[in-house]
C-alpha positions in Angstrom: 0.4 0.0 -0.1 1.6 3.6 -0.9 1.0 6.2 1.7 0.9 10.2 1.1 1.1 12.1 4.0 -0.6 15.6 3.7 1.1 18.9 4.7 -0.9 21.2 7.3 -1.1 24.0 5.7 -2.0 22.5 1.9 -5.1 23.1 0.8 -6.6 20.2 -0.7 -5.7 16.2 -1.6 -3.3 14.2 -3.1 -5.0 13.1 -5.9 -4.0 9.7 -7.4 -3.1 9.6 -10.9 -2.8 5.8 -12.6 -2.2 6.8 -16.3 0.0 9.8 -17.6 -3.2 10.9 -19.8 -4.6 11.8 -16.2 -2.3 14.4 -16.2 -2.5 17.9 -18.2 -0.1 17.6 -20.1 -0.5 18.3 -23.8 -0.7 15.5 -26.8 2.8 15.5 -27.9 4.6 15.4 -24.2 2.0 12.4 -23.8 2.9 10.9 -27.2 6.8 11.2 -26.0 6.3 9.7 -22.7 4.7 7.0 -24.6 7.3 6.6 -27.1 9.8 6.2 -24.3 7.4 3.4 -23.2 6.5 5.3 -20.0 2.8 4.0 -19.7 2.5 3.5 -16.3 3.5 6.3 -13.0 5.5 4.8 -10.5 4.2 5.3 -7.4 6.2 8.5 -6.3 4.8 9.6 -9.6 1.6 8.5 -9.3 1.2 10.6 -5.9 4.0 13.7 -6.3 2.9 14.9 -10.0 -0.2 16.4 -9.4 0.9 18.3 -6.8 4.0 19.4 -9.0 1.6 20.4 -12.0 -0.2 22.2 -9.9 3.3 24.4 -8.8 2.9 23.4 -5.0 6.5 23.0 -3.6 6.7 19.0 -2.5 8.9 17.3 -0.2 9.1 13.9 -2.1 10.6 10.5 0.0 11.3 8.3 -2.2 14.2 5.7 -2.8 16.4 5.6 -6.0 15.3 3.8 -8.5 11.6 5.0 -7.5 11.0 7.1 -10.8 12.1 10.6 -9.0 14.0 12.0 -12.3 10.8 11.6 -14.3 9.2 12.7 -11.4 10.4 16.0 -10.9 11.5 16.4 -14.8 7.8 16.4 -16.4 6.8 19.4 -14.1 10.0 21.7 -14.7 9.5 21.1 -18.8 5.2 21.5 -18.8 6.0 24.7 -17.7 8.9 26.1 -19.3 8.4 28.6 -21.7 10.0 27.8 -24.7 10.9 31.1 -26.3 11.9 32.7 -23.2 15.8 31.8 -23.9 17.1 32.3 -20.3 17.5 30.0 -17.0 14.1 28.7 -15.9 15.1 26.2 -14.0 18.1 25.1 -11.8 18.6 21.2 -10.6 21.3 20.4 -7.8 22.3 17.1 -7.2 25.1 15.5 -5.1 27.5 13.7 -7.7 28.2 15.0 -11.3 27.4 11.3 -12.6 23.5 11.7 -10.9 23.5 15.1 -12.7 24.2 13.7 -15.8 22.1 11.3 -15.3 19.1 14.1 -15.0 20.4 16.0 -18.3 19.9 12.8 -20.5 16.2 12.4 -18.5 16.1 15.9 -19.6 16.9 15.3 -23.1 14.8 12.2 -23.4 11.2 13.8 -21.9 11.9 16.9 -23.6 11.9 15.1 -27.7 9.0 17.0 -28.7 9.8 20.6 -27.3 11.7 22.0 -29.7 15.1 23.7 -29.1 15.1 23.7 -25.3 18.9 23.7 -24.4 20.3 22.2 -21.2 23.6 23.1 -19.6 25.9 20.6 -16.6 28.1 22.3 -14.5 29.7 20.1 -12.2 33.2 20.0 -10.6 36.2 18.5 -12.4 34.7 19.2 -15.1 36.8 22.6 -17.1 35.2 25.9 -15.6 35.9 28.4 -19.1 33.8 26.4 -21.4 30.9 26.0 -18.6 31.5 29.9 -18.5 31.0 29.8 -22.9 28.5 28.1 -22.7 26.5 30.4 -20.3 27.2 33.4 -22.2 24.8 31.7 -24.4 22.2 31.0 -22.0 20.1 27.9 -21.7 16.7 26.9 -20.7 17.2 24.3 -17.5 20.6 23.9 -15.9 22.2 20.4 -13.9 24.7 20.7 -11.5 27.0 20.0 -8.6 26.6 22.1 -5.7 29.7 23.5 -5.5 30.3 23.8 -9.0 27.2 26.3 -9.3 28.4 28.5 -6.4 31.4 29.6 -8.1 29.0 30.0 -11.6 27.0 32.2 -9.1 29.9 34.5 -7.4 31.7 35.1 -10.5 28.2 36.2 -11.8 28.0 34.0 -14.9 24.3 33.0 -14.6 21.6 34.9 -14.8 18.9 34.1 -12.0 16.3 36.6 -12.7 14.1 33.9 -14.9 14.5 30.8 -12.2 10.7 30.5 -11.2 12.1 26.4 -10.4 14.4 24.4 -8.0 15.3 20.8 -7.9 17.7 19.8 -4.4 17.3 15.6 -5.8 19.6 13.5 -3.2 18.7 15.8 -0.5 20.5 13.9 2.1 23.2 12.8 0.1 24.4 16.4 -0.6 23.8 17.4 3.1 25.9 14.3 4.0 28.5 15.4 1.7 28.7 18.8 3.6 26.6 20.6 1.1 24.3 22.3 3.9 26.2 26.2 3.3 26.5 26.2 -0.6 22.9 24.8 -1.0 22.1 28.0 1.5 24.3 30.5 -0.4 23.0 29.2 -4.0 19.2 29.4 -2.5 20.1 33.4 -1.3 20.9 33.9 -4.9 18.1 32.8 -6.5 14.1 34.2 -6.9 11.9 34.2 -3.5 9.0 33.4 -6.0 9.6 30.1 -7.4 8.8 26.4 -6.9 10.8 24.4 -5.0 11.3 20.6 -4.7 13.1 18.8 -2.8 13.6 14.7 -3.3 15.8 12.6 -0.3 15.3 8.8 0.4 14.9 9.7 4.3 13.8 12.5 6.1 15.5 13.4 8.9 16.1 16.2 11.2 19.0 17.8 8.6 16.3 17.8 6.1 13.7 18.6 7.8 15.8 21.9 8.5 16.8 22.5 4.7 13.5 22.1 4.0 11.7 24.5 6.7 14.3 27.1 5.4 14.1 26.7 1.6 9.8 25.3 1.0 6.8 27.5 1.5 4.1 25.2 2.8 4.8 22.3 1.1 3.2 19.3 0.8 5.0 15.8 1.8 5.1 12.9 -0.3 6.4 10.1 1.4 6.3 6.7 -0.1 6.0 3.3 1.9 5.4 0.1 0.6 3.6 -2.9 2.7 5.7 -5.2 1.2 9.6 -4.4 1.5 12.0 -5.5 -0.3 14.0 -8.2 1.0 17.6 -8.0 0.2 19.2 -11.7 1.3 22.7 -10.6 3.6 25.2 -12.7 3.5 28.8 -12.2 5.6 31.9 -14.0 6.0 34.8 -13.8 8.3 37.6 -13.5 6.6 41.4 -13.5 6.0 43.0 -9.8 4.5 45.1 -12.1 1.9 42.8 -14.4 1.4 39.4 -11.9 -0.1 40.4 -11.9 -3.4 40.9 -16.0 -4.3 36.8 -15.9 -2.5 35.7 -13.7 -5.1 34.8 -15.8 -8.0 33.9 -18.8 -6.0 30.8 -16.2 -4.4 30.7 -16.0 -8.3 29.7 -18.2 -9.3 28.0 -20.2 -6.5 25.4 -17.5 -6.7 25.3 -17.6 -10.5 25.7 -13.6 -10.8 26.3 -12.3 -14.3 25.9 -8.8 -13.5 28.1 -7.7 -10.2 29.0 -4.9 -8.1 32.0 -5.4 -5.6 32.8 -2.2 -3.5 36.1 -1.3 -2.2 36.8 1.6 0.4 39.9 3.3 -1.4 40.4 4.2 -4.8 43.8 1.7 -5.0 42.3 -0.9 -3.7 39.7 -1.2 -6.6 42.5 -1.0 -8.9 44.3 -3.2 -7.6 41.8 -5.7 -7.2 41.3 -5.3 -10.7 44.4 -6.3 -11.6 44.1 -9.5 -9.3 40.8 -10.6 -11.0 42.1 -10.1 -14.4 44.6 -12.0 -13.7 42.4 -15.0 -13.0 40.6 -14.6 -16.2 37.9 -12.2 -15.3 36.7 -9.3 -17.5 36.7 -5.9 -14.7 36.0 -2.4 -14.4 36.9 -0.1 -11.9 34.8 3.5 -10.9 36.3 6.1 -9.0 37.0 9.6 -8.4 40.5 9.3 -10.1 39.0 8.6 -13.5 38.1 11.3 -16.1 34.7 12.6 -16.4 35.0 10.8 -20.1 35.6 7.2 -18.3 33.0 7.6 -15.8 30.7 8.2 -18.2 32.3 5.4 -20.5 32.7 2.8 -17.2 28.7 3.2 -16.7 27.4 2.3 -20.3 29.9 0.0 -20.8 28.1 -1.7 -17.5 25.1 -0.9 -17.3 24.6 -2.4 -20.7 25.9 -5.6 -20.1 28.8 -5.4 -22.1 30.8 -6.3 -18.2 30.0 -8.5 -15.4 32.0 -7.0 -12.7 33.0 -3.4 -12.1 35.2 -2.7 -9.2 33.5 0.9 -7.3 34.3 3.0 -4.5 31.1 4.5 -2.9 30.9 7.1 -5.7 28.4 4.5 -7.0 26.3 3.8 -4.5 24.1 5.9 -4.9 22.6 8.1 -8.0 23.4 6.0 -10.8 20.7 4.0 -12.7 22.8 0.9 -13.0 19.9 -1.8 -13.0 19.3 -5.7 -12.4 22.6 -6.0 -10.4 21.9 -9.6 -9.1 24.4 -9.5 -6.7 26.4 -6.6 -4.6 30.1 -7.8 -2.8 31.5 -5.6 0.4 35.0 -6.5 0.1 36.1 -4.1 1.9 33.0 -3.4 4.7 31.3 0.0 4.1 32.5 3.5 6.7 29.2 3.1 8.7 25.4 1.7 8.4 24.4 4.5 5.7 26.8 3.5 3.5 26.3 0.1 3.9 22.2 0.3 3.3 23.3 2.4 0.3 25.8 -0.4 -1.7 23.3 -3.0 -0.3 20.7 -1.5 -2.1 22.0 -2.0 -5.8 20.7 -4.7 -6.2 17.4 -4.4 -5.2 16.5 -0.9 -7.2 12.6 -1.1 -9.1 11.4 -2.8 -6.3 13.4 -6.3 -6.9 14.5 -8.1 -4.1 18.7 -9.1 -4.3 21.6 -10.7 -2.9 24.6 -8.7 -0.9 27.6 -10.5 0.3 29.8 -8.8 2.8 33.2 -9.8 3.8 35.1 -8.6 7.3 37.8 -9.3 8.8 38.8 -9.6 12.6 39.7 -6.1 12.6 36.2 -4.9 11.1 34.3 -6.3 14.4 33.1 -2.6 15.4 32.3 -2.1 12.2 30.3 -5.7 11.7 28.6 -5.0 14.9 26.9 -1.4 14.1 25.7 -3.4 10.8 23.9 -6.0 12.4 22.6 -3.9 14.9 20.8 -2.0 11.8 20.2 -5.7 9.8 19.3 -8.1 12.2 18.0 -10.8 10.1 22.0 -11.0 8.3 23.1 -14.5 7.8 27.1 -15.7 8.9 28.4 -18.0 7.1 32.0 -19.4 7.1 33.7 -19.6 4.4 33.8 -22.7 3.7 30.6 -23.1 2.5 31.6 -21.0 -0.4 32.0 -23.6 -3.5 33.7 -22.7 -6.4 31.0 -23.8 -9.6 34.5 -24.0 -12.3 31.7 -24.9 -14.6 29.8 -21.8 -14.8 31.4 -18.4 -16.7 31.7 -15.8 -15.8 31.4 -13.4 -19.0 28.9 -11.2 -20.6 27.1 -12.4 -24.4 27.3 -8.9 -25.1 30.5 -6.9 -26.5 30.2 -2.9 -27.5 31.4 -1.3 -30.3 32.6 2.9 -29.8 31.2 4.7 -33.1 33.2 8.1 -32.7 30.3 9.8 -33.6 26.7 11.6 -31.2 23.9 13.9 -30.5 26.6 16.8 -31.6 26.6 15.2 -35.8 22.1 14.8 -35.5 23.4 11.1 -34.9 20.0 9.2 -33.5 19.4 6.1 -32.3 17.3 5.3 -35.3 20.3 6.0 -37.6 22.1 4.0 -36.1 20.0 1.2 -35.8 19.4 1.0 -39.8 23.0 0.7 -40.5 23.4 -1.9 -38.1 20.4 -3.6 -39.5 18.9 -2.8 -42.9 23.1 -1.5 -43.7 25.3 -4.5 -42.7 22.1 -7.7 -42.5 22.5 -8.1 -38.6 19.4 -9.4 -37.0 17.7 -7.0 -34.5 18.6 -9.4 -31.7 22.1 -9.3 -31.9 21.7 -5.5 -30.8 21.6 -4.1 -27.8 21.3 -1.3 -25.4 22.5 2.0 -28.0 23.8 5.0 -25.9 24.4 8.4 -27.6 26.8 11.3 -26.3 27.4 15.1 -27.7 30.6 13.1 -29.8 30.7 9.4 -29.4 28.1 6.4 -29.4 27.8 3.0 -27.9 26.0 -0.2 -28.9 26.2 -3.6 -27.6 26.2 -6.2 -29.4 26.5 -10.2 -29.2 30.2 -10.8 -29.1 30.0 -13.7 -31.1 29.1 -11.3 -33.5 31.4 -8.5 -32.9 34.0 -8.9 -35.6 31.6 -9.3 -38.5 30.4 -5.5 -37.5 33.8 -4.3 -36.7 34.1 -5.1 -40.5 30.8 -4.5 -42.2 30.1 -1.2 -40.4 33.3 0.3 -40.9 33.2 -0.3 -44.6 29.2 1.5 -44.4 28.1 4.9 -44.0 26.0 6.0 -41.0 23.6 8.3 -42.1 25.6 9.2 -45.2 28.8 9.4 -43.0 31.5 7.2 -42.1 32.2 6.8 -38.5 35.7 5.2 -37.0 34.3 2.5 -35.2 36.2 -0.4 -33.1 35.3 -2.3 -30.3 35.3 -1.6 -26.4 
């Protein structure tokens, strides 16, 4: 059962919508949603959209994977004055990965709107090109607190026309120490605006933030009667034996998509080298990677081209990586909140999952704290891990890289047509297609990779030759 909590100050009642067509959206907007296969709103969308579309301030408590990005993107796009080429909406997110994914979702949802411009402003990216882009204006800005504030302090952003503010993953931003930055940003915005705050939790710090930045908000809290069950197994191990256990943990659980967490980036790289030496294909994700590398890594893992991603906690929240069969905590997390975020990667979109945690004698204090939070964890002896040598830890697909993207006017349909009608590849051999500004990635049946590389490199896509190779 889904529960909605209504603010005492709110004048009306929450209206539950079961179809997007029940919302006050244009035919073109509804048609675009249908083309994206967004057929039925999720619980958070059902509760929040009637309210946000009616221009109410909103506090929405919903977990990652609940459809919250769509829930706040739709009202922003719907109220946009496309002819007014000024910044009208600002979305603040905790990480650049999440900011980029929000921007991608905005572009998909606004395909029916001609010439809508979205800019991302994130740390870790060159500053001056962002200044140039801002001088050319945009309709919606998405970014991280520190970088947005820096642009505001240098007067690079015209704030006069902002009528909507979104704080996404607000609890994560406060955990990262961004409260002062957020408040300074908000102090520069027009007071007459709509503010939407999304958070996985609603603790005292969120309540304080909300009371300072929202006006008569409606609180929508999504609670499911049947909680998603994540089976958790804990093994006490020796530090020098951890890596040797990984293949057995994967094979005994028949996992096809595995996310392994380490506490430090140097450990990620060391573990990746060790697993590669054991014959396993792995990817790594941590803060030392440039944004282009991080984007590519997420694409290759999410499109099932590589079975294993080794990451620091930069990947534990805010990333849309679905269908992870198994989470392995190679290092026990630093606290129970981080642990919760990590294991939640294997339970997205209402699915259950499995998480395996390894800990040493020196981790007992942290283990006790986590055990207090999750009393139903299963403590097993490492002798019960049976490596199934007949199980192949591999992915059925590989990915091709094409050095052309949105800026070259390439669309998914163009690439699909070049692969099917162009070189005769069957649609069943083609997986996810990701198109970035200057590059595209296509998951292909690994048995057909050589054929595709040979044929497509000699063929044109939308009347032009592109450089193509395997990733």
